[in-house]
N, C-alpha and C positions, 0 to 999 in steps of 0.2 A: 569456608566462607562461600556463601552463594552471592553471585554477582548478577543483578537483574539485566535482562537484555531488552532494551527499548527498540522495538522494531517489528518487522514483518518476516514471516517465514514463507517462502515460496515453495510449494510442494508440487510434484508431478502427479497427474491423475493416474489412478490405478488401484489395485487391491492392496499393495504394499506402499506405505508412504515413503517417498524419496525426496530428501531436501535438495532443491535445485539451487536455492540462494537464500541468504538472510540479508535483509536490508535494514541497516541501522537508522533510527530516527532520533531526533533531538529529545523527544519526550515519549512517554509511554503511549501505546496505542490501546485504547480501552473499548473500542467498538469493532464490529466486523467491517472490513473494507467493503464498499459498495460499488458495483460496476453499473454504469449507466451511459448510454450513447457513446461507447468507445472510450470512456474515461474511467479510471479506478479512483474513487474518492476515499481518502484515508483521513480520519479525524484523530488528533492527539488531544491532550488536555490543553494545548495552547494554539494549535494551528489546524487548518484544513488544507490538505494536499490534493492536487489533481494530477494524476499520473497517466500518461498516454495521450490520447487525442487522435487526430487523423481525420479521415473523411467522416462527415456527419457530426462532428463535435464542435463545429464553429471555431471560435478563437479560444476556447477553453482547453485546459488539459495539456499543456506543453511541459509538464513535469515541474512546474514552478509552484512555489509556496504561495498560497492565497491569503 
């Protein structure tokens, strides 16, 4: 039986892929995550997530569900 994994795979940069982490999401991620202004935007079929933040990102992107 194949069990679907709803989430993101975090890979190390390099010639050989190395899984650093897997992040479970409530729903399937059907788009490529987009990085902009210090925030990683992740779209699922029900939610928009902003992960990260910091300098230059204003009050957005504190890892909260939008």
